[in-house]
N, C-alpha and C positions, 0 to 999 in steps of 0.2 A: 504494500499499499504506500502511496506517494502522498506527502502532505507538504504544504508550503506555509511559510510564516509571513503574515502580513504585518509589516512594520510601518507604523504611521508616526510622523513628526509630532513632537509635543507642542501643545498650544503655546503661542507667545513667541515662538522662534521665528525670526524673520527669514525670508528666503534669500539665500546668498546671491549677491549681485555679481555682476560680471568682474572678474579679476579677484574674487575672494574665494576661499576654500569652503567646500561643502563638507558636512559631518555626515558619516554614515551611521548605520544603526548601532555600531559598536562605539561610537563617540570619537573614532579616529578620523582625522581630516583627510579629505581627498583633494588633490590639486585642482584648481580651477580648470574648467574645460574637459576634465576627464569624464568618461562615461562608465556607468555601471555595466558590468559583463551581462550579456543577454541571459535571461533566465528561461529555461525550458521546463515547464511545470508538468507537461504531460509525458507519460512513459512512452517508450518506443512503441509504434503500431505493432511491430513484430511480437512484442511481449503480449499485446492484447490478442493477437491472432493465436498464439500458443495457448493462452488461457481459455480462449473460446473453444479451441480444438479438444482440450482436456475436459472441458464442460460437456461437449457433446459426447465424447467417449464415455464419461460417467453416465450420461443419460442413456446411451445406447447399451451400456452393460446392464442397467436396471431394466431397460425395456428392449430386448433383442430385436423386436419387430421394427424398431426405429431405423436400423440400417436398410432394411428393405424399403422403408418408406421414403428414404432420402437418397438412396443410391441412384446412379445414372443408368437409366434403362431407355435407350433411344426410342423404342416402340411406344413406351408409355409417354414420353415427352411429345411425340407426334400426336398422341391422343389427348393432349392438353395439360399434362402434368409437367409444365415448363420449369417449375421450381427445381426439378432434379438436376437441371443444368448448372445450378448454382449451388445446391446443397451437397452434392456428392463429394466435393472437396473437403468438407468438414467432418466426414465420417471416416473412421478407420477400422481395420479388422481387429486391432488389438493394440496393447501399450507399446510393443516393440515396433510395429508399423508406424505409429504416431511419433514416437521418439526418434526413430530414424529419419523421418521426413523433416521434423523440426531441427534436428541437429545439422542436417545438410542445408537447410534453409537459412539458419542463423547468420553465418558470416556474410552471405551475399545480400540478405534482406537488410542487415544493418549497414552494410556499404551503401546500397541504393538509397536507404532512407536518410542516412547522414549526409551523403553527398548531394543528392538531388531532391530531398524533402519527402515529407510524409505523403503529400498528394500524389507524387509521381509513383512512389513505391505502392501505395494503396490501389491506384488505378491499374498499375502493372500486374498486381497480384490477382485482383478480382477479374479483370478483363482476360488475362491469360488462362485463368481457370475455366472461364466459359469457352474460350476459343479452343482449348485442348479437349473440352467436353464435345464440342462440334466435330472435331476430328474423329472422336470415338464413334461417331455415327457410322463410320466405315465398317464397323462391326456391331451391327445393331442387335445381335443376339447375346451380347455380353453385357452383364451388369458390373459396373465399376464404382469403386469408392476409393477415397484417399486424395491427399493433395500433391501427389507426385507430378502431375501435369503442371501445376502453378510453380512448384519448386524447380522443376527443370527449366521453365520459362524464365524464372528469376535468375538462375545461374547463367543461362545463355545471355540474357539481357546485361548482367554484370560483367561477364567476360567481354562481350562486344564493347561495353562502355570502358573497360580497362585498356583494350588493345587498340582502340580507335580514338579519334578526336585528339591528335597530338598538338592541341593549342594550349598546352599547360607548360609550366617551367619544367626543365629537364630533370630536376631532382624530384619532381612529382610524377611526371609522365613515364620516365624510364623505370622506376620500381613497379608502377602500375602495369606497365607493358610486360615486365618480366613475370609478375604475379599472374596476369591473365593468360600468358603463354603457358605457364606452369600448370594452371587449372585445365587449360584446353588440352594439353598433351597428356596429363596424368589421369584426368577424370572425364572431361567432357567428350573427347573423341572416342575413347574406349567404351563409355556408356552409351553413346549414340550408336556405335557399331554393334554393341551387345543387344540393344533394343531392336535394331534392325534384324539381327539374326533371330531374335526371340519372337518375332512375328510368326515364325514357323513352328513354334513350340507351344505346348499347352501345359504351363507350369503354374498357372494361377496368378501370374504377374501381368499387368496391363502394359506390355511393351509399346503398344500403340499409343497409350496415354503418355508415356515418357517421350516418345517421338513427337507427339502433338504438343507437348510443352515446349520442347526445343524450337519447334516450328513457330509456335505462338510468341516466344521470346524474340525470334528473329523478326517476326511481322511487326511487333511493337517497336523494336529498334529501328526498322525502316520507316515507320510512321514519324519518327523524330520525337518520341515520348521523352527521351532524356533531355531534349532542348526546351521542354516545357517548364523546367524548374525555375521558379522565380529567384532573383538574387538573394532575398532574405531567407529563402528556404534552402539554398545550396550551401554546403559546408566545404571549406578548404580541406584537402586531404592532410 
C-alpha cells in the first residue's frame, strides 16, 4: 500500500519572494529558484496488473468455472461473447503459469512505463492482448487463457525500442542497443522459432498466441506508439 504525506505551510508564514530561500517541510532552506523533485504518488501500472492477475487467479481457484467463462473461444466470440477477447489474458492455468508470465513481463513492462510513460505502456498492453487474441482466430477450435500474447508483445516492443531510434546520447543508446541485441539473440529469436515449430505440436501451449504477441508488438511499433509519449511522461534512461 502506498501513502503520501500532505505537508501544508504554517499560517502566518509569508511566501518567499524572488531571490529568497524557501523552507521545506523539514525546516531546511532550499536555494531560491530550485524546484522540488517530481513526486510520483501512483504505483507502477505493472504492479496493478500483477495484483489484478493474482486476484483473478484466486477467484478462479474458488470458482473453477470462471476460467471457462473468461477463456478465449473464437466461436463464442463470434456468437456475441466479445468480452472473451479481453478477459482471456487475465486468467491463468495455475500459479506457475501466472508467475512465469509476470516475471518475464516485469523488466520490459517497467522499461516501457518508466521511459515512455504509463499511457503508452497501458495502451500497448491492452491493445496487444486483443490483437494477439484476434490472431488466435486462426485456430477457432482452441480455447486459450493467459497473458503470454501481451507479454510477448511487450518484449518485442521493448526490444525494438532499444535497438532502434539512435537519436539518443551515445552513453544511453549504446548500452540499450547491446541490451536489446542480447535479448533478441538469447531469448526473442529462439522463442519465436520455438513457437513456430510448436504450431505442429499438441503440447497444451498456445504457440500461435506467442507468435500473435510478437506480431502485435511489431504492429504497435510500426504505428509509432512509442512516439506518443509526452515529454513529462518520458523518463531519461
